[in-house]
C-alpha positions in Angstrom: 1.5 -28.9 89.4 1.9 -32.0 91.6 5.0 -34.2 91.6 3.6 -36.9 89.3 2.4 -34.3 86.8 5.8 -32.7 86.8 7.4 -36.0 86.1 5.0 -37.1 83.4 5.1 -33.7 81.6 8.8 -33.1 81.7 10.4 -33.1 78.2 13.8 -32.2 77.0 14.0 -28.7 75.6 16.7 -28.2 72.9 15.7 -24.7 71.6 15.8 -21.8 74.0 15.0 -18.1 74.0 17.8 -15.8 74.9 15.8 -14.4 77.8 17.6 -14.6 81.1 16.2 -16.8 83.8 15.3 -14.8 86.9 17.7 -15.3 89.8 14.9 -16.4 92.2 13.9 -19.2 89.8 17.5 -20.2 89.3 18.1 -20.4 93.0 14.9 -22.5 93.4 16.2 -24.9 90.8 19.6 -25.3 92.3 18.1 -25.7 95.7 16.0 -28.6 94.3 19.2 -30.2 93.1 20.9 -29.7 96.5 18.0 -31.7 98.0 18.5 -34.7 95.7 19.3 -38.0 97.5 23.0 -38.8 98.0 24.6 -42.1 99.0 24.9 -42.2 102.8 23.7 -38.6 102.8 27.3 -37.6 101.8 26.1 -34.4 100.0 29.3 -34.1 98.0 27.8 -32.6 94.8 29.3 -29.3 93.7 27.0 -27.1 91.7 28.1 -24.4 89.2 25.1 -22.3 88.1 26.5 -20.5 85.1 24.5 -17.6 83.5 27.6 -15.6 82.4 27.4 -15.7 78.6 31.2 -15.4 78.2 31.8 -18.4 80.4 29.2 -20.5 78.5 30.8 -19.4 75.2 34.3 -20.4 76.5 32.9 -23.8 77.6 31.3 -24.2 74.1 34.6 -23.5 72.4 36.6 -25.9 74.6 34.0 -28.7 74.2 33.9 -28.2 70.4 37.7 -28.3 70.2 37.9 -31.4 72.3 35.3 -33.3 70.4 36.7 -32.2 67.0 40.0 -33.8 68.0 38.5 -37.1 68.9 38.6 -40.2 66.7 35.2 -41.0 65.1 34.7 -44.7 65.5 31.6 -46.8 64.6 31.5 -48.4 68.0 30.9 -45.1 69.8 27.7 -44.2 71.5 25.3 -42.5 69.0 25.2 -39.2 70.8 29.0 -39.1 71.2 29.4 -39.7 67.5 27.0 -36.9 66.9 29.0 -34.5 69.1 32.2 -35.3 67.3 30.6 -34.9 63.8 28.9 -31.6 64.7 32.1 -30.3 66.4 34.1 -31.0 63.2 31.6 -28.9 61.2 32.0 -26.0 63.6 29.5 -23.9 65.6 28.6 -26.8 67.9 26.5 -25.8 71.0 26.6 -28.8 73.3 24.1 -26.9 75.6 21.7 -25.9 72.9 22.5 -22.2 73.4 20.6 -22.1 76.7 21.1 -19.0 78.7 21.9 -21.1 81.9 24.1 -24.2 82.3 24.2 -25.8 85.7 27.3 -28.0 85.9 27.3 -30.7 88.6 30.6 -32.2 89.8 31.4 -34.7 92.5 34.4 -36.4 94.0 36.0 -38.6 91.4 36.9 -41.3 93.9 33.4 -41.6 95.3 31.5 -44.7 94.3 28.1 -43.0 94.0 29.2 -39.9 92.1 27.2 -40.6 88.9 24.1 -41.6 90.9 24.2 -38.6 93.2 24.7 -36.2 90.4 21.9 -37.8 88.2 19.5 -37.5 91.1 20.3 -33.8 91.6 19.9 -33.1 87.9 16.5 -34.9 87.7 15.3 -32.8 90.7 16.5 -29.6 88.9 14.7 -30.6 85.6 11.5 -31.3 87.5 11.7 -27.9 89.3 12.4 -26.2 86.0 9.3 -27.8 84.6 7.1 -26.6 87.5 8.6 -23.0 87.0 7.6 -23.1 83.3 11.2 -23.4 82.2 12.7 -25.8 79.7 15.6 -28.1 80.6 17.9 -30.7 79.0 20.2 -33.2 80.6 23.7 -32.7 79.1 26.4 -35.5 79.0 29.1 -33.8 77.0 31.1 -32.4 80.0 31.1 -35.8 81.6 32.4 -37.4 78.5 35.3 -34.9 78.6 35.9 -34.9 82.3 39.6 -35.9 81.9 40.3 -33.4 79.1 43.2 -31.3 80.6 42.3 -28.0 78.9 38.7 -28.3 80.0 39.7 -29.3 83.5 42.0 -26.3 83.8 39.2 -24.0 82.8 36.7 -25.6 85.2 39.3 -25.4 88.0 39.5 -21.6 87.3 35.7 -21.6 88.0 36.2 -23.4 91.3 36.3 -27.1 90.5 38.4 -28.9 93.1 41.4 -31.2 92.1 39.6 -34.3 93.4 36.3 -33.5 91.5 35.0 -34.2 88.0 31.9 -33.2 86.2 29.3 -36.0 85.9 26.4 -34.2 84.3 25.0 -30.8 83.6 21.6 -29.3 82.7 20.7 -26.6 80.2 18.0 -24.3 81.6 16.0 -21.5 80.0 12.7 -20.3 78.5 11.6 -22.6 75.7 11.7 -21.1 72.2 8.1 -22.0 71.5 5.1 -19.9 70.5 3.8 -20.0 74.1 7.2 -19.7 75.7 6.4 -22.8 77.7 8.2 -26.2 77.4 6.6 -29.0 75.5 4.6 -30.9 78.0 2.8 -33.4 75.8 2.8 -36.8 77.5 4.3 -39.5 75.3 3.5 -43.2 75.7 6.1 -45.4 77.3 7.3 -47.9 74.7 10.3 -49.2 76.7 11.4 -49.4 80.3 9.9 -52.9 80.9 8.3 -53.6 84.3 7.9 -56.9 86.1 5.8 -57.0 89.3 6.8 -60.0 91.4 
């Protein structure tokens, strides 16, 4: 698969098999993230490749509790409202029950933290696609990156005091008949382009 094909055929996967991702594939995906561009070549992203089911379950519980306690307002971003609503119903899986969650943190006082992390996550999703794995960009930990309970738990995993989570990515084998992620190209109906 060439680069343009990997880009055009990458789709978000939101239903995963509980089959574990091979360590070699996981290492390749994280390495792709580590090679994402960073402002001034600072390379300050901090990757947490989590495949321990107990750790993912704890994160799911903490995320659900934090969202369930939030005020549900009409002016909130649609996905944030959805996270609050589903958390209040219980059994909310912000990472779609993927067997792997790669959490990416960066220094909170660094002006390019979001951009650097987003570039890393995109690289990892493209690498996953090439390796026949599904992936999905996850915002929920970023939305909760100042939640004290969640911060304490993430610090127990190695998050530094001056870091915050800016994105994560769910990774795993797609729960499809073929086991492959959906790769159907969809037409672009937005993202306006002007050539000058």
